[in-house]
Steps between C-alpha positions, in 0.01 A plus 500: 500500500489572869440360845247642744510594866177531700558652844220511759228540236151578630172550319210635705163585351336765722147435618208722404466843660166632613405784268494857637140551379380187683663613824350850464151358455542292815640795694823314577860618503749358250758303701689393188446132569517239232364149524611171358860576397624200305866391508546318168878454527695519826877542539598324174879452495682324217807516279445373144814422302543598137367224273300314767157348439305595813147376565256664742246240611218486749121489531277777367541823699850419628656815346700341217337696214507821704876457550546440127298814419714706738811376318334592170410849626126437467452530879646762733736365767375602845834442672843356429743520209504326162821486299531373142871460452657792686206734439240586764174487302231581762424826325585402144203457265418153371597593143849601615583189707616291205272209584250304291184342634297208365142487624257218561256629237758534212376861445533475120330738257244287311506714185879473463709217359757323715774709341315824579432390859867417561620819332243732657704589807807574286303722260366727775827496689733790438877488521674783688761691298732756660445863397818668378596843378633569150847464647417154637481615860229345723194715567425537873150587626292481817290183468160652575318175430711322761440782748121473458513122546706534819266765645201271439676205664608712796141604561389134498779388734432785744135394513595137563748602771242718670257213508767259633589744781132547589448125505787440740363758746151346486639150541701606805201671664264214414583285805436792739175597325381137489574460873282805575217378280507158668503657848199723419313202361570290810399782737172552315423127486492470881176696540449403866832648610550761226720790612394802296810701599740221393318472168527875443870497595573217260301665219695823558827306480382340174423842352835634621688209338324556167579873517865429588529265201340761272726780630820296449402423141414866433831615655695251285334638187573858601872430522529720811719329760359714783140395426601135475681507836198668661267231360734225624512658848119488517510132402756427771265647760252230392760226547585476131865551401468614140880491464472119489301497174707270274616558143376228267698360205244661270549845652879476491482385138273791405735748670793360300298521182392859577861603564610341171227675299578835667868456416423413136255789474758748630754369248278498190343838588838675507735296283485497119539149364554348156200581281349236277276484198309184419447318172322183391690173461596427134272251320798283406599457866140422601476236226829344611387474864157353414649231273762415765233445767276306259784262412584427864132440587428296185221730380649631172213349300246677725620857447222581251230329708258683736444384862148370432648240261752365755493260796555611858860378494575688179351820643716467808808466277403824329471669842846367589639626168361847567690503831820356349548763228533770765823339620409558867724449801223307676205290380189499720239229437167515686333156483546485120384139465186502714266527199650198322389137524708254704689348205589837350612634838751217523635581153519874565678446832789333326503763224524787750786323681679450163445868422654599832801278431545664159459861610677460839292791627345534846148348504247555781199275464176508704275197538265336749589158351771338709578249220588792270715646774685174567573426133605851391669696774869503593369638829146525632345759731207352695262769629202508735294806597763737364789343693788290363486152651814357337740573214686195373568263214216267392680198650560665837142627523378146446749327731548766770191720542556759772139500620177305476351729234788444257493127571129481420510729197798345319455147367221298336318344675552728796681383811310304766492658848451312829450642849756329724679526831872420502736406778867401498550153643868406490610486134139497379232762438177360639211633292139472618221563249159650576338154520752385761712282269875532557798466267863548596753639251877478519639849563810414296281454188289814545607848394648693791230626739521819708641403841217663695267225372742228618500584871318180602165679535194454277449761227202554270614518137365449150657212306507539122575231245439478126290222351797353313689463832225285656519123463237231545669234716429229754570733793416863567188706554166321464303649209218432254495564123205726401572581134733348242618697192709324235725756325678293235813356662413633845204463732367765735329377816281712724516354849363570846702422811295316757346752739569797265240650264750665265585361154869448426663420167742215438677471163587141415752466212325204338161346440362282775191306600405719799138614502288753696418381855821287515685519833869594458799613702707800392848620594708810418847538351696647792730707279205687347301585811434869572416642843340842555431699816127489576477873580745673263470234222876538443715196428693370802745302286822592322610360164764265644427136589579376850438623854783501750 
C-alpha cells in the first residue's frame, strides 16, 4: 500500500504541425508553428494518503480520466512530478508501478471462464529471482534493458522540452507581432490618408520581429551562448527584451525530469547492478489468490462461468477480482459502473466501498456522477477544464463550496442562483433581487462575509440557495408555481419569481395541495445562503456563522 503525491502535474496535447511536403508545395518556409495546443490538465497538486478513497469528479472533458491515466502510466506527464510512496514514477513503465486499473468496459476475455480471466494477469506475470554464483554470491551486470529504456525516454523529454522552450519564445513575441499586424491593417484601411512609407516601415518591423523570434529559437537549439546573446541583442534593438521570457511550470518540470533521467542513465550505464532471472508464478499460488478474491467478492460459484453468461454486475466483480489478485499498492477505477443500470449501480457502489474497507488500500475513482462521488469518497476532487476547483470531504463540498461551479455541480437538484445587489445596513444585509424585491438578512445569522462587501456600498453578487433550504411562507419573495412533482414523501416545486423568467426549484418535505399557477411567497434559510462574486465566481463567505 502507498500514498501518492502529485506535484504541479501538467498534460498538454500538442496541436497539429503543418507537414513539410505541404509547405514545400506552397513555397513557404517552415516556422515550426503548431496550432491548437490543448491543455488537458493544468497544475494539478494533491497529496493522497495511504488507504484513502479519492474520487475525481467533473463534467466530460474536465481532465479527470487523463489524470488517472497519467497515474497509471498510460499517458506521458508533460510537466510535474508523480510519486507513488517515496518513488518518483514519471519515467517508470505502467507495468512496474504496482498499480491495478479497472476499466469502464470490464475488458474481459469472452472465451475464458471467470477463473481464467482473474488468473490471466498472474499467469503471464513473471517473478524476479536474483541471479547468484555457485558460491551464492550475487551476480552483477550492466542493465542494458534499463539503459535502452532511459535513452528512449530522454529522447522524448528532450523533444518535449524543445517544444516548450519554442512555445515560450513565440508566446512572448506574440504581443509585439500582433501589434504590428494590427497597425498595418489600420494603416491600409484608411485609404484616403494611406501613408505608403509608414506601411512599409511597419511591414519591415513585422518581418524583423519574426526573424528575431526565429533566430532566438535557432540559437537556443544550437546551445551556443554567443549566438543566443547575438540574437537577443538584435531583439533588443527592436524594443523586445528577450531576457524577460519567463520559465513556465511545464518547462521547469521537464528540465527536472531531464536531469533525473540523465542522472539515472549515467548510473545504469556505468554501474553493474544485481542481475535477475524471471520465472512464472507457481500454479498453487495463482489458485490461492484467485479463490481469495472470489470469496471476498462473492463470486466463487461463478469461477467456471464465461462472461457472456453473467450480468453486468457480475462481470464488474470479475474485473475487480482480476485487479485484486495482483496485490497492488493503488487501485485505479475509471467509471467502472457507467454501463450498469441505476439499481445495480447503487448495489455496486456499496460493494466497492466495502471492498475498500476490507483491503485498506488506496483507491482512486473517476466518475462524472456526483452522487457516486458523494457516497463513496473520503475526499473528492472537483475538476473543470483541467483545473482543480476544490478538494474536500463530501460534506464540506456540499455545505461550503468555494466557487459557483462547485456549488452548482454538487447536489441534486442543483443549487438555485439569483442575481442580487447587497448592501450593509446596520446589523442587516439588505439584498435586492433582479425584479426589485428586497429582503434583509441578519448578519449575525449569515456565514461571515468578506469585509470588502460590507463597506456600506452596493455590490453585485450571486446568491445561491439549495431547494431544501427554501420555504413557502406567508412572507418573502412573490412567486408562482409552474410545475409540481410529487416524489414520495417530498414534493418538488418549479417556481418563477415575479418579474424573472428563470425556473427555480423548491423542495417541500411533505405533500401539499399547491398546484401550478398558484401564487406563493418563498423565503430562504439564512444559515444556508451562499454568496459568490459576480466576476470571479468565488465564494465571499467563510465557514463560520456571524459577522462582526
